[in-house]
FIPA-661861 format. One record per residue (C-alpha): chain; y, x, z. Coordinates in steps of 0.05 Angstrom, whole numbers, padded with zeros to 5 digits, m for minus. Layout:
N
<pt cadena="A" c2="Y" c1="X" c3="Z"/>
...
END
This chain:
206
<pt cadena="A" c2="01930" c1="01642" c3="01590"/>
<pt cadena="A" c2="01946" c1="01702" c3="01551"/>
<pt cadena="A" c2="01956" c1="01773" c3="01594"/>
<pt cadena="A" c2="02026" c1="01772" c3="01568"/>
<pt cadena="A" c2="02043" c1="01707" c3="01603"/>
<pt cadena="A" c2="02022" c1="01725" c3="01667"/>
<pt cadena="A" c2="02072" c1="01782" c3="01667"/>
<pt cadena="A" c2="02145" c1="01761" c3="01677"/>
<pt cadena="A" c2="02209" c1="01804" c3="01692"/>
<pt cadena="A" c2="02286" c1="01796" c3="01717"/>
<pt cadena="A" c2="02341" c1="01849" c3="01700"/>
<pt cadena="A" c2="02372" c1="01881" c3="01754"/>
<pt cadena="A" c2="02411" c1="01940" c3="01770"/>
<pt cadena="A" c2="02374" c1="02003" c3="01728"/>
<pt cadena="A" c2="02385" c1="02046" c3="01789"/>
<pt cadena="A" c2="02354" c1="01998" c3="01845"/>
<pt cadena="A" c2="02284" c1="02008" c3="01863"/>
<pt cadena="A" c2="02244" c1="01960" c3="01823"/>
<pt cadena="A" c2="02203" c1="01907" c3="01861"/>
<pt cadena="A" c2="02126" c1="01889" c3="01833"/>
<pt cadena="A" c2="02115" c1="01815" c3="01864"/>
<pt cadena="A" c2="02039" c1="01799" c3="01879"/>
<pt cadena="A" c2="02033" c1="01715" c3="01894"/>
<pt cadena="A" c2="01981" c1="01686" c3="01940"/>
<pt cadena="A" c2="01928" c1="01641" c3="01915"/>
<pt cadena="A" c2="01960" c1="01582" c3="01857"/>
<pt cadena="A" c2="02024" c1="01614" c3="01862"/>
<pt cadena="A" c2="02073" c1="01618" c3="01805"/>
<pt cadena="A" c2="02120" c1="01670" c3="01776"/>
<pt cadena="A" c2="02177" c1="01629" c3="01787"/>
<pt cadena="A" c2="02168" c1="01619" c3="01866"/>
<pt cadena="A" c2="02156" c1="01699" c3="01856"/>
<pt cadena="A" c2="02218" c1="01716" c3="01824"/>
<pt cadena="A" c2="02263" c1="01669" c3="01865"/>
<pt cadena="A" c2="02226" c1="01704" c3="01931"/>
<pt cadena="A" c2="02239" c1="01767" c3="01905"/>
<pt cadena="A" c2="02308" c1="01760" c3="01887"/>
<pt cadena="A" c2="02317" c1="01737" c3="01960"/>
<pt cadena="A" c2="02293" c1="01800" c3="01987"/>
<pt cadena="A" c2="02325" c1="01847" c3="01947"/>
<pt cadena="A" c2="02387" c1="01818" c3="01909"/>
<pt cadena="A" c2="02402" c1="01881" c3="01862"/>
<pt cadena="A" c2="02327" c1="01901" c3="01847"/>
<pt cadena="A" c2="02293" c1="01891" c3="01777"/>
<pt cadena="A" c2="02235" c1="01842" c3="01790"/>
<pt cadena="A" c2="02165" c1="01844" c3="01759"/>
<pt cadena="A" c2="02116" c1="01799" c3="01778"/>
<pt cadena="A" c2="02043" c1="01795" c3="01747"/>
<pt cadena="A" c2="01999" c1="01743" c3="01757"/>
<pt cadena="A" c2="01921" c1="01750" c3="01768"/>
<pt cadena="A" c2="01874" c1="01745" c3="01719"/>
<pt cadena="A" c2="01818" c1="01701" c3="01761"/>
<pt cadena="A" c2="01819" c1="01637" c3="01764"/>
<pt cadena="A" c2="01863" c1="01584" c3="01733"/>
<pt cadena="A" c2="01930" c1="01540" c3="01763"/>
<pt cadena="A" c2="01927" c1="01531" c3="01837"/>
<pt cadena="A" c2="01861" c1="01577" c3="01840"/>
<pt cadena="A" c2="01891" c1="01637" c3="01805"/>
<pt cadena="A" c2="01883" c1="01701" c3="01843"/>
<pt cadena="A" c2="01879" c1="01779" c3="01832"/>
<pt cadena="A" c2="01804" c1="01774" c3="01851"/>
<pt cadena="A" c2="01756" c1="01721" c3="01870"/>
<pt cadena="A" c2="01755" c1="01705" c3="01937"/>
<pt cadena="A" c2="01715" c1="01650" c3="01972"/>
<pt cadena="A" c2="01696" c1="01627" c3="02049"/>
<pt cadena="A" c2="01627" c1="01625" c3="02024"/>
<pt cadena="A" c2="01613" c1="01695" c3="01982"/>
<pt cadena="A" c2="01634" c1="01771" c3="01989"/>
<pt cadena="A" c2="01686" c1="01808" c3="01939"/>
<pt cadena="A" c2="01666" c1="01839" c3="01883"/>
<pt cadena="A" c2="01689" c1="01914" c3="01889"/>
<pt cadena="A" c2="01681" c1="01931" c3="01818"/>
<pt cadena="A" c2="01727" c1="01870" c3="01804"/>
<pt cadena="A" c2="01778" c1="01893" c3="01848"/>
<pt cadena="A" c2="01779" c1="01959" c3="01826"/>
<pt cadena="A" c2="01790" c1="01938" c3="01753"/>
<pt cadena="A" c2="01840" c1="01885" c3="01767"/>
<pt cadena="A" c2="01877" c1="01938" c3="01812"/>
<pt cadena="A" c2="01873" c1="01984" c3="01751"/>
<pt cadena="A" c2="01903" c1="01937" c3="01707"/>
<pt cadena="A" c2="01961" c1="01923" c3="01752"/>
<pt cadena="A" c2="01979" c1="01996" c3="01756"/>
<pt cadena="A" c2="01972" c1="02007" c3="01683"/>
<pt cadena="A" c2="02012" c1="01942" c3="01671"/>
<pt cadena="A" c2="02072" c1="01960" c3="01717"/>
<pt cadena="A" c2="02077" c1="02029" c3="01693"/>
<pt cadena="A" c2="02088" c1="02005" c3="01625"/>
<pt cadena="A" c2="02137" c1="01956" c3="01645"/>
<pt cadena="A" c2="02178" c1="02013" c3="01680"/>
<pt cadena="A" c2="02177" c1="02056" c3="01627"/>
<pt cadena="A" c2="02198" c1="02004" c3="01582"/>
<pt cadena="A" c2="02257" c1="01976" c3="01621"/>
<pt cadena="A" c2="02276" c1="02053" c3="01649"/>
<pt cadena="A" c2="02256" c1="02036" c3="01711"/>
<pt cadena="A" c2="02236" c1="02083" c3="01765"/>
<pt cadena="A" c2="02163" c1="02069" c3="01784"/>
<pt cadena="A" c2="02168" c1="02124" c3="01835"/>
<pt cadena="A" c2="02218" c1="02076" c3="01874"/>
<pt cadena="A" c2="02172" c1="02015" c3="01863"/>
<pt cadena="A" c2="02163" c1="01969" c3="01925"/>
<pt cadena="A" c2="02103" c1="01925" c3="01919"/>
<pt cadena="A" c2="02109" c1="01857" c3="01952"/>
<pt cadena="A" c2="02046" c1="01815" c3="01964"/>
<pt cadena="A" c2="02033" c1="01745" c3="02001"/>
<pt cadena="A" c2="01957" c1="01738" c3="02017"/>
<pt cadena="A" c2="01908" c1="01745" c3="01966"/>
<pt cadena="A" c2="01968" c1="01787" c3="01935"/>
<pt cadena="A" c2="01980" c1="01828" c3="01990"/>
<pt cadena="A" c2="01907" c1="01848" c3="01997"/>
<pt cadena="A" c2="01912" c1="01869" c3="01925"/>
<pt cadena="A" c2="01977" c1="01905" c3="01934"/>
<pt cadena="A" c2="01944" c1="01947" c3="01999"/>
<pt cadena="A" c2="01883" c1="01962" c3="01959"/>
<pt cadena="A" c2="01930" c1="01991" c3="01908"/>
<pt cadena="A" c2="01969" c1="02027" c3="01952"/>
<pt cadena="A" c2="01906" c1="02060" c3="01986"/>
<pt cadena="A" c2="01871" c1="02075" c3="01918"/>
<pt cadena="A" c2="01936" c1="02108" c3="01885"/>
<pt cadena="A" c2="01933" c1="02054" c3="01829"/>
<pt cadena="A" c2="01997" c1="02026" c3="01847"/>
<pt cadena="A" c2="02058" c1="02082" c3="01847"/>
<pt cadena="A" c2="02122" c1="02079" c3="01891"/>
<pt cadena="A" c2="02144" c1="02086" c3="01957"/>
<pt cadena="A" c2="02139" c1="02025" c3="01995"/>
<pt cadena="A" c2="02100" c1="01957" c3="02007"/>
<pt cadena="A" c2="02117" c1="01890" c3="02041"/>
<pt cadena="A" c2="02047" c1="01851" c3="02057"/>
<pt cadena="A" c2="02053" c1="01783" c3="02081"/>
<pt cadena="A" c2="01985" c1="01760" c3="02109"/>
<pt cadena="A" c2="01934" c1="01813" c3="02074"/>
<pt cadena="A" c2="01863" c1="01804" c3="02075"/>
<pt cadena="A" c2="01826" c1="01861" c3="02083"/>
<pt cadena="A" c2="01791" c1="01894" c3="02019"/>
<pt cadena="A" c2="01745" c1="01965" c3="02028"/>
<pt cadena="A" c2="01769" c1="02013" c3="01993"/>
<pt cadena="A" c2="01714" c1="02067" c3="01969"/>
<pt cadena="A" c2="01763" c1="02129" c3="01959"/>
<pt cadena="A" c2="01826" c1="02125" c3="02001"/>
<pt cadena="A" c2="01883" c1="02173" c3="01978"/>
<pt cadena="A" c2="01934" c1="02206" c3="02024"/>
<pt cadena="A" c2="02004" c1="02171" c3="02011"/>
<pt cadena="A" c2="02049" c1="02215" c3="02061"/>
<pt cadena="A" c2="02120" c1="02195" c3="02057"/>
<pt cadena="A" c2="02098" c1="02120" c3="02037"/>
<pt cadena="A" c2="02121" c1="02060" c3="02082"/>
<pt cadena="A" c2="02092" c1="01997" c3="02091"/>
<pt cadena="A" c2="02112" c1="01934" c3="02129"/>
<pt cadena="A" c2="02056" c1="01881" c3="02147"/>
<pt cadena="A" c2="02062" c1="01809" c3="02181"/>
<pt cadena="A" c2="02012" c1="01767" c3="02208"/>
<pt cadena="A" c2="02012" c1="01692" c3="02242"/>
<pt cadena="A" c2="01981" c1="01680" c3="02306"/>
<pt cadena="A" c2="01955" c1="01611" c3="02287"/>
<pt cadena="A" c2="01934" c1="01638" c3="02214"/>
<pt cadena="A" c2="01873" c1="01607" c3="02200"/>
<pt cadena="A" c2="01858" c1="01648" c3="02139"/>
<pt cadena="A" c2="01879" c1="01717" c3="02162"/>
<pt cadena="A" c2="01878" c1="01736" c3="02232"/>
<pt cadena="A" c2="01927" c1="01785" c3="02268"/>
<pt cadena="A" c2="01863" c1="01833" c3="02279"/>
<pt cadena="A" c2="01848" c1="01831" c3="02204"/>
<pt cadena="A" c2="01918" c1="01850" c3="02195"/>
<pt cadena="A" c2="01919" c1="01899" c3="02239"/>
<pt cadena="A" c2="01851" c1="01929" c3="02209"/>
<pt cadena="A" c2="01890" c1="01939" c3="02145"/>
<pt cadena="A" c2="01947" c1="01973" c3="02181"/>
<pt cadena="A" c2="01901" c1="02020" c3="02209"/>
<pt cadena="A" c2="01874" c1="02038" c3="02144"/>
<pt cadena="A" c2="01943" c1="02048" c3="02114"/>
<pt cadena="A" c2="01960" c1="02093" c3="02177"/>
<pt cadena="A" c2="01895" c1="02135" c3="02161"/>
<pt cadena="A" c2="01924" c1="02158" c3="02092"/>
<pt cadena="A" c2="01989" c1="02174" c3="02123"/>
<pt cadena="A" c2="02037" c1="02115" c3="02112"/>
<pt cadena="A" c2="02086" c1="02097" c3="02160"/>
<pt cadena="A" c2="02071" c1="02028" c3="02182"/>
<pt cadena="A" c2="02114" c1="01967" c3="02221"/>
<pt cadena="A" c2="02075" c1="01901" c3="02240"/>
<pt cadena="A" c2="02117" c1="01834" c3="02252"/>
<pt cadena="A" c2="02067" c1="01789" c3="02289"/>
<pt cadena="A" c2="02094" c1="01709" c3="02287"/>
<pt cadena="A" c2="02072" c1="01647" c3="02326"/>
<pt cadena="A" c2="02058" c1="01614" c3="02254"/>
<pt cadena="A" c2="02007" c1="01595" c3="02213"/>
<pt cadena="A" c2="01993" c1="01625" c3="02138"/>
<pt cadena="A" c2="02054" c1="01596" c3="02114"/>
<pt cadena="A" c2="02117" c1="01650" c3="02122"/>
<pt cadena="A" c2="02165" c1="01634" c3="02176"/>
<pt cadena="A" c2="02242" c1="01644" c3="02161"/>
<pt cadena="A" c2="02242" c1="01696" c3="02219"/>
<pt cadena="A" c2="02191" c1="01742" c3="02183"/>
<pt cadena="A" c2="02226" c1="01734" c3="02116"/>
<pt cadena="A" c2="02286" c1="01760" c3="02155"/>
<pt cadena="A" c2="02253" c1="01814" c3="02186"/>
<pt cadena="A" c2="02221" c1="01838" c3="02114"/>
<pt cadena="A" c2="02289" c1="01833" c3="02084"/>
<pt cadena="A" c2="02320" c1="01873" c3="02136"/>
<pt cadena="A" c2="02258" c1="01927" c3="02133"/>
<pt cadena="A" c2="02274" c1="01936" c3="02064"/>
<pt cadena="A" c2="02343" c1="01941" c3="02068"/>
<pt cadena="A" c2="02333" c1="02002" c3="02117"/>
<pt cadena="A" c2="02264" c1="02033" c3="02089"/>
<pt cadena="A" c2="02268" c1="02024" c3="02013"/>
<pt cadena="A" c2="02329" c1="01995" c3="01984"/>
<pt cadena="A" c2="02377" c1="02052" c3="01998"/>
<pt cadena="A" c2="02373" c1="02083" c3="01934"/>
END
């Protein structure tokens, strides 16, 4: 798939903070745009699919139960994502400094990575069940806010893993909030509502 086909946008109020939506493994742009509109009814939406794998195996970085991740691949893909979102915001006159990145699972891991490296601009992140990725040189992000969720019965991403991601973000000055549910890897209506409410207070005031 050509890179331009991985990218879709949906207009909103140009003065509202734009959302960058990063899907879980095998997710689709349409699913993420629909989800993003639920989270932020007024915001412009950007969704960018991962460049690794195809179809239901599409990811931002190659992730398997069998082997370790490739740090160079992750760094390259995070840099590409950051460049794309900056270019899209410039083209549409959306304020990248107000960007909110929303990610799920594989996409949430990439979002957390990009926040820590400074490759993703903006002010806030919503991270549903993020996996933990190593970050060699994290950069301070004072004034940044992040909301994370974890399911007590998630077989893929444990609560302990999400807490490690949270601790790494806290170390670079991010103000963090953790929502623990009794669910599995699938999102629950309660955590989606909690994310909506957090966004309304912490990121969508502009």
